[in-house]
BALOBA-1460 file (C-alpha; in Angstrom, 3 decimals):
// residues 107
<rec num="1" residu="m" x="67.996" y="-24.211" z="-10.531"/>
<rec num="2" residu="y" x="66.302" y="-25.472" z="-7.371"/>
<rec num="3" residu="s" x="65.396" y="-28.567" z="-9.354"/>
<rec num="4" residu="l" x="69.069" y="-29.552" z="-9.366"/>
<rec num="5" residu="a" x="69.320" y="-29.405" z="-5.571"/>
<rec num="6" residu="l" x="65.920" y="-31.028" z="-5.072"/>
<rec num="7" residu="g" x="66.935" y="-33.826" z="-7.439"/>
<rec num="8" residu="v" x="69.957" y="-34.588" z="-5.280"/>
<rec num="9" residu="w" x="67.860" y="-34.703" z="-2.095"/>
<rec num="10" residu="r" x="65.314" y="-36.946" z="-3.784"/>
<rec num="11" residu="m" x="68.130" y="-39.371" z="-4.680"/>
<rec num="12" residu="v" x="69.296" y="-39.384" z="-1.051"/>
<rec num="13" residu="y" x="65.863" y="-40.039" z="0.472"/>
<rec num="14" residu="d" x="63.406" y="-42.614" z="-0.861"/>
<rec num="15" residu="d" x="60.489" y="-41.159" z="1.102"/>
<rec num="16" residu="p" x="58.873" y="-38.219" z="-0.772"/>
<rec num="17" residu="n" x="57.976" y="-36.690" z="2.616"/>
<rec num="18" residu="a" x="61.576" y="-36.735" z="3.884"/>
<rec num="19" residu="v" x="62.259" y="-33.280" z="2.450"/>
<rec num="20" residu="l" x="59.814" y="-30.459" z="3.063"/>
<rec num="21" residu="v" x="59.468" y="-28.358" z="-0.084"/>
<rec num="22" residu="l" x="57.982" y="-24.906" z="0.303"/>
<rec num="23" residu="r" x="56.993" y="-22.391" z="-2.346"/>
<rec num="24" residu="n" x="57.744" y="-18.721" z="-1.832"/>
<rec num="25" residu="e" x="54.381" y="-17.877" z="-3.413"/>
<rec num="26" residu="d" x="52.598" y="-19.897" z="-0.724"/>
<rec num="27" residu="y" x="54.638" y="-18.224" z="2.004"/>
<rec num="28" residu="l" x="53.853" y="-14.740" z="0.712"/>
<rec num="29" residu="q" x="50.151" y="-15.578" z="0.531"/>
<rec num="30" residu="d" x="49.825" y="-17.402" z="3.864"/>
<rec num="31" residu="r" x="52.802" y="-16.882" z="6.166"/>
<rec num="32" residu="e" x="51.055" y="-18.293" z="9.213"/>
<rec num="33" residu="g" x="49.947" y="-21.422" z="7.361"/>
<rec num="34" residu="v" x="53.421" y="-22.076" z="5.968"/>
<rec num="35" residu="l" x="55.078" y="-21.502" z="9.338"/>
<rec num="36" residu="l" x="52.573" y="-23.858" z="10.935"/>
<rec num="37" residu="r" x="53.377" y="-26.439" z="8.254"/>
<rec num="38" residu="i" x="57.097" y="-26.069" z="9.026"/>
<rec num="39" residu="s" x="56.462" y="-26.384" z="12.768"/>
<rec num="40" residu="r" x="54.411" y="-29.539" z="12.316"/>
<rec num="41" residu="y" x="56.954" y="-31.031" z="9.910"/>
<rec num="42" residu="a" x="59.712" y="-30.387" z="12.453"/>
<rec num="43" residu="g" x="57.610" y="-31.877" z="15.240"/>
<rec num="44" residu="l" x="57.326" y="-28.603" z="17.137"/>
<rec num="45" residu="p" x="54.281" y="-27.797" z="19.269"/>
<rec num="46" residu="d" x="51.523" y="-25.670" z="17.758"/>
<rec num="47" residu="s" x="51.892" y="-22.972" z="20.379"/>
<rec num="48" residu="p" x="49.755" y="-19.976" z="19.308"/>
<rec num="49" residu="m" x="52.133" y="-17.535" z="21.007"/>
<rec num="50" residu="l" x="55.197" y="-19.082" z="19.370"/>
<rec num="51" residu="l" x="53.478" y="-19.096" z="16.004"/>
<rec num="52" residu="a" x="52.460" y="-15.453" z="16.433"/>
<rec num="53" residu="r" x="56.087" y="-14.508" z="17.157"/>
<rec num="54" residu="r" x="57.302" y="-16.424" z="14.115"/>
<rec num="55" residu="c" x="54.719" y="-14.723" z="11.901"/>
<rec num="56" residu="a" x="55.643" y="-11.278" z="13.223"/>
<rec num="57" residu="a" x="59.353" y="-11.929" z="12.673"/>
<rec num="58" residu="a" x="58.743" y="-13.294" z="9.176"/>
<rec num="59" residu="h" x="56.537" y="-10.343" z="8.272"/>
<rec num="60" residu="k" x="59.126" y="-7.874" z="9.530"/>
<rec num="61" residu="h" x="61.817" y="-9.589" z="7.444"/>
<rec num="62" residu="a" x="59.642" y="-9.753" z="4.305"/>
<rec num="63" residu="a" x="58.511" y="-6.140" z="4.659"/>
<rec num="64" residu="g" x="62.110" y="-4.967" z="4.335"/>
<rec num="65" residu="s" x="62.609" y="-6.890" z="1.089"/>
<rec num="66" residu="q" x="62.237" y="-5.026" z="-2.167"/>
<rec num="67" residu="p" x="61.992" y="-6.646" z="-5.596"/>
<rec num="68" residu="l" x="64.869" y="-5.920" z="-7.902"/>
<rec num="69" residu="d" x="64.253" y="-3.352" z="-10.593"/>
<rec num="70" residu="v" x="65.490" y="-5.289" z="-13.625"/>
<rec num="71" residu="a" x="65.466" y="-3.957" z="-17.172"/>
<rec num="72" residu="a" x="62.877" y="-5.653" z="-19.407"/>
<rec num="73" residu="q" x="65.516" y="-7.094" z="-21.737"/>
<rec num="74" residu="t" x="67.515" y="-8.505" z="-18.816"/>
<rec num="75" residu="r" x="64.355" y="-9.963" z="-17.303"/>
<rec num="76" residu="k" x="63.556" y="-11.734" z="-20.602"/>
<rec num="77" residu="l" x="67.062" y="-13.192" z="-20.785"/>
<rec num="78" residu="l" x="66.855" y="-14.417" z="-17.191"/>
<rec num="79" residu="e" x="63.389" y="-15.898" z="-17.698"/>
<rec num="80" residu="a" x="64.584" y="-17.746" z="-20.815"/>
<rec num="81" residu="y" x="67.674" y="-19.048" z="-19.016"/>
<rec num="82" residu="f" x="65.768" y="-20.291" z="-15.964"/>
<rec num="83" residu="a" x="62.699" y="-21.637" z="-17.853"/>
<rec num="84" residu="p" x="64.007" y="-25.226" z="-18.200"/>
<rec num="85" residu="f" x="64.955" y="-25.333" z="-14.513"/>
<rec num="86" residu="e" x="61.556" y="-24.004" z="-13.511"/>
<rec num="87" residu="a" x="59.772" y="-26.551" z="-15.716"/>
<rec num="88" residu="e" x="61.791" y="-29.375" z="-14.164"/>
<rec num="89" residu="l" x="61.033" y="-28.100" z="-10.664"/>
<rec num="90" residu="v" x="57.298" y="-27.998" z="-11.415"/>
<rec num="91" residu="r" x="57.478" y="-31.560" z="-12.745"/>
<rec num="92" residu="m" x="59.376" y="-32.735" z="-9.649"/>
<rec num="93" residu="l" x="56.958" y="-31.053" z="-7.256"/>
<rec num="94" residu="e" x="53.947" y="-32.550" z="-9.021"/>
<rec num="95" residu="e" x="55.622" y="-35.955" z="-8.961"/>
<rec num="96" residu="g" x="56.392" y="-35.547" z="-5.250"/>
<rec num="97" residu="e" x="52.804" y="-34.564" z="-4.457"/>
<rec num="98" residu="s" x="51.531" y="-37.622" z="-6.324"/>
<rec num="99" residu="a" x="53.941" y="-39.918" z="-4.479"/>
<rec num="100" residu="a" x="53.039" y="-38.390" z="-1.119"/>
<rec num="101" residu="a" x="49.311" y="-38.801" z="-1.833"/>
<rec num="102" residu="a" x="49.867" y="-42.441" z="-2.835"/>
<rec num="103" residu="a" x="51.883" y="-43.094" z="0.341"/>
<rec num="104" residu="a" x="49.170" y="-41.480" z="2.481"/>
<rec num="105" residu="a" x="46.457" y="-43.541" z="0.781"/>
<rec num="106" residu="a" x="48.434" y="-46.740" z="1.342"/>
<rec num="107" residu="a" x="48.868" y="-46.003" z="5.065"/>
């Protein structure tokens, strides 16, 4: 369903780089890298101490999160329901990456 919200933001802004889109998978794999990306996008300084504090706070928050224990049948129903939204989101993200790469090459 994120594709619905992202679609609205893409209509508001012509520049594909105007909205920073982050993937939870990337964050879980590389918290420091994603936080650094956010800092740079927001124009914040790359202070190692500040970044270390952000990473520690993010790790503490994520460590307390537990995945939901969902019955297999319920999980299948949810996956089927959200599949079209997920496919649209993937398409939009790929389109955004292509537009951003084209804009960077033109600059």
